[in-house]
C-alpha positions as CSV (number, residue, x, y, z in Angstrom):
1,X,0.0,0.0,0.0
2,X,2.8,2.4,0.8
3,X,4.4,1.6,-2.6
4,X,1.2,2.8,-4.3
5,X,1.3,6.0,-2.3
6,X,4.9,6.6,-3.3
7,X,4.3,5.9,-6.9
8,X,1.2,8.2,-6.8
9,X,3.4,10.9,-5.2
10,X,5.9,10.5,-8.1
11,X,3.1,10.9,-10.5
12,X,1.8,14.0,-8.9
13,X,5.3,15.5,-9.1
14,X,5.5,14.8,-12.8
15,X,1.9,15.7,-13.5
16,X,2.3,19.1,-11.9
17,X,5.6,19.8,-13.6
18,X,3.9,18.9,-16.9
19,X,1.1,21.3,-16.1
20,X,3.5,24.1,-15.6
21,X,5.2,23.2,-18.8
22,X,1.9,23.0,-20.7
23,X,1.0,26.4,-19.4
24,X,4.2,27.8,-20.9
25,X,4.4,25.9,-24.1
26,X,0.9,24.5,-24.6
27,X,2.4,21.3,-25.7
28,X,3.0,17.8,-23.9
29,X,6.5,16.9,-22.8
30,X,8.5,15.9,-25.9
31,X,10.1,12.6,-26.2
32,X,13.9,12.7,-25.8
33,X,16.2,10.1,-27.3
34,X,19.9,9.8,-26.9
35,X,22.1,8.3,-29.6
36,X,25.8,7.9,-30.2
37,X,27.1,8.8,-33.6
38,X,27.1,11.6,-36.1
39,X,25.1,14.8,-35.1
40,X,21.8,15.2,-36.9
41,X,19.8,18.3,-37.6
42,X,17.7,17.8,-34.4
43,X,20.7,17.1,-32.1
44,X,20.8,20.7,-30.8
45,X,17.1,20.8,-29.9
46,X,17.4,17.4,-28.2
47,X,20.4,18.6,-26.1
48,X,18.3,21.7,-25.1
49,X,15.4,19.5,-24.1
50,X,17.7,17.3,-21.9
51,X,19.0,20.4,-20.2
52,X,15.6,21.8,-19.7
53,X,14.3,18.5,-18.3
54,X,17.1,18.1,-15.9
55,X,16.6,21.6,-14.6
56,X,12.9,21.0,-14.0
57,X,13.6,17.7,-12.2
58,X,16.1,19.5,-10.0
59,X,13.4,21.8,-8.7
60,X,10.8,19.2,-8.5
61,X,11.2,18.2,-4.8
62,X,10.8,21.9,-3.9
63,X,7.6,22.2,-5.9
64,X,6.3,19.0,-4.4
65,X,7.0,20.1,-0.8
66,X,5.0,23.3,-1.4
67,X,2.0,21.4,-2.7
68,X,1.7,19.0,0.2
69,X,1.5,19.0,4.0
70,X,5.3,18.9,4.3
71,X,5.8,22.6,4.7
72,X,3.6,23.0,7.8
73,X,4.9,19.9,9.4
74,X,8.6,20.6,9.1
75,X,8.2,24.2,10.3
76,X,6.3,23.2,13.4
77,X,8.8,20.5,14.3
78,X,11.5,23.0,13.9
79,X,9.8,25.4,16.2
80,X,9.5,22.5,18.8
81,X,13.3,22.0,18.7
82,X,13.9,25.8,18.9
83,X,11.6,26.3,21.8
84,X,13.2,23.5,23.8
85,X,16.6,25.0,23.2
86,X,18.2,21.6,22.5
87,X,20.0,23.0,19.4
88,X,20.7,20.0,17.2
89,X,18.6,17.4,19.1
90,X,16.7,15.9,17.4
91,X,18.9,16.2,14.4
92,X,17.7,17.6,11.0
93,X,17.7,14.1,9.5
94,X,15.2,12.9,12.1
95,X,12.9,15.9,11.8
96,X,12.8,15.7,8.1
97,X,12.3,12.0,8.1
98,X,9.4,12.3,10.5
99,X,7.9,15.2,8.4
100,X,8.1,13.1,5.3
101,X,6.4,10.1,6.8
102,X,3.6,12.3,8.3
103,X,3.2,13.8,4.9
104,X,2.7,10.5,3.3
105,X,0.2,9.6,6.0
106,X,-1.8,12.8,5.6
107,X,-1.6,12.8,1.8
108,X,-2.6,9.1,1.5
109,X,-6.2,9.7,0.6
110,X,-5.2,12.4,-2.0
111,X,-2.4,10.2,-3.5
112,X,-4.7,7.1,-3.6
113,X,-7.2,9.1,-5.6
114,X,-4.5,10.3,-8.0
115,X,-3.4,6.7,-8.4
116,X,-6.9,5.6,-9.3
117,X,-8.0,8.3,-11.6
118,X,-4.8,9.2,-13.3
119,X,-1.8,6.8,-12.8
120,X,-3.5,3.5,-13.4
121,X,-5.5,4.6,-16.4
122,X,-2.4,6.2,-17.9
123,X,-0.3,3.1,-17.4
124,X,-3.1,1.0,-19.1
125,X,-3.1,3.4,-22.1
126,X,-6.7,4.4,-21.4
127,X,-6.0,8.1,-21.2
128,X,-3.3,10.4,-22.8
129,X,-0.6,12.3,-21.0
130,X,-2.6,15.6,-21.0
131,X,-5.6,13.9,-19.7
132,X,-3.5,12.2,-16.8
133,X,-2.2,15.7,-16.0
134,X,-5.7,17.2,-15.7
135,X,-7.1,14.2,-13.7
136,X,-4.2,14.1,-11.3
137,X,-4.4,17.9,-10.7
138,X,-8.0,17.8,-9.4
139,X,-7.4,15.9,-6.2
140,X,-4.3,18.0,-5.4
141,X,-6.3,21.2,-6.1
142,X,-9.0,20.0,-3.7
143,X,-6.5,19.3,-0.9
144,X,-4.7,22.6,-1.3
145,X,-8.0,24.6,-1.7
146,X,-9.3,23.2,1.6
147,X,-6.2,24.5,3.4
148,X,-5.9,27.9,1.7
149,X,-7.3,31.0,3.2
150,X,-9.6,33.1,1.0
151,X,-7.6,36.2,1.6
152,X,-4.4,34.6,0.3
153,X,-6.2,33.2,-2.7
154,X,-7.7,36.6,-3.6
155,X,-4.3,38.2,-3.4
156,X,-2.9,36.2,-6.3
157,X,-6.2,36.2,-8.2
158,X,-6.3,40.0,-8.2
159,X,-2.7,40.3,-9.2
160,X,-3.2,37.9,-12.2
161,X,-6.7,39.4,-12.9
162,X,-8.2,36.0,-12.8
163,X,-12.1,35.9,-12.9
164,X,-13.9,34.5,-9.9
165,X,-14.0,30.7,-10.4
166,X,-17.2,28.7,-9.8
167,X,-15.2,25.9,-8.0
168,X,-11.8,25.0,-7.1
169,X,-11.3,23.1,-10.3
170,X,-11.4,26.4,-12.2
171,X,-8.5,27.9,-10.2
172,X,-5.3,27.9,-12.1
173,X,-2.5,25.8,-10.6
174,X,-0.2,28.8,-10.8
175,X,-2.5,30.8,-8.6
176,X,-3.4,28.1,-6.1
177,X,0.2,27.0,-5.3
178,X,1.6,30.3,-3.9
179,X,-1.7,31.0,-2.1
180,X,-1.6,27.6,-0.5
181,X,2.1,28.1,0.4
182,X,1.7,31.4,2.3
183,X,-1.4,30.0,4.0
184,X,0.7,27.0,5.3
185,X,3.4,29.4,6.5
186,X,1.0,31.4,8.5
187,X,-0.6,28.3,10.0
188,X,2.7,26.9,10.9
189,X,3.9,30.1,12.6
190,X,0.7,30.3,14.5
191,X,1.2,26.8,15.8
192,X,4.8,27.6,16.6
193,X,3.9,30.6,18.6
194,X,1.5,28.5,20.8
195,X,4.4,26.0,21.3
196,X,6.7,28.8,22.4
197,X,4.5,30.2,25.3
198,X,5.0,27.6,28.0
199,X,8.8,27.3,27.4
200,X,9.1,31.1,27.4
201,X,7.3,31.2,30.8
202,X,9.9,28.6,32.2
203,X,12.8,30.7,30.9
204,X,11.3,33.9,32.5
205,X,10.7,32.2,35.8
206,X,14.2,30.7,35.9
207,X,15.9,34.1,34.9
208,X,13.9,36.0,37.6
209,X,14.8,33.4,40.2
210,X,18.5,33.5,39.4
211,X,18.5,37.4,39.5
212,X,16.8,37.4,42.8
213,X,19.3,34.9,44.2
214,X,22.2,37.1,42.8
215,X,23.5,34.4,40.6
216,X,24.0,36.7,37.6
217,X,27.0,34.7,36.2
218,X,25.1,31.5,35.9
219,X,23.6,31.1,32.5
220,X,19.8,30.7,32.8
221,X,19.8,28.2,29.9
222,X,21.7,25.6,31.9
223,X,18.9,25.7,34.6
224,X,15.8,26.1,32.4
225,X,16.8,23.4,29.9
226,X,16.2,20.4,32.1
227,X,12.9,21.8,33.3
228,X,11.7,22.3,29.7
229,X,12.7,18.8,28.8
230,X,11.0,17.5,31.9
231,X,7.8,19.5,31.1
232,X,7.9,18.2,27.5
233,X,8.2,14.6,28.7
234,X,5.4,14.8,31.4
235,X,2.9,16.2,29.0
236,X,4.0,13.7,26.2
237,X,4.9,16.6,24.0
238,X,5.6,14.7,20.7
239,X,2.2,13.1,20.9
240,X,0.5,16.4,21.4
241,X,2.4,18.0,18.5
242,X,1.7,15.2,16.1
243,X,-1.9,15.1,17.2
244,X,-2.3,18.9,16.6
245,X,-0.7,18.6,13.2
246,X,-3.1,15.8,12.2
247,X,-6.1,17.7,13.4
248,X,-5.0,20.9,11.7
249,X,-5.5,19.2,8.4
250,X,-9.1,18.3,9.1
251,X,-8.6,14.6,8.6
252,X,-11.8,12.5,8.8
């Protein structure tokens, strides 16, 4: 089952890249063939196509991150580590790995739908590449639209002078993606602020206590860090953080 989700995620990545390319060139992705021998008349265009394809694939992970739940999750986990003051613990690899698996878990219904309506029919030859792009974009648009604030969406629609759509399906992908990205950033920072409050109170109490005792040369961080870790353990912090992230995506 996890393999289907990963395949569906890869298709979404290629589909969305194809949609961006189709907006720019109004043509499907050209076939690229590599041959060894004398140069032909189309060798120059083939080389350019290869360069362009490699360039697009290099930025594909960044595009995919902005269109899934990864952005919110990794920012909130980063706030947790910063508020605790543990510096590099947990390390970046652990936080990014956890964020990736949570992303696959949250995006599972959307990726399964992409697999059913776009990937499998395309592999069976029932639909064309362009049709697969369009069908795969609909579940992604639905997910992003449900998490995007109306204010952020109107910002980009007014800038591009896009007419008011009847449904999320009529919203251009080039408008929905940046609107969804800034909405995710705002939500992540709001959650991060709420996480900071209890640890900030501990820092203030410890600093005031040390000042009252005249221990000005003792760094407050050395005293407050064990108390913050103890508080985080007692309230089962990781469980609460992950639960809050799951609930913030309105999972049914």
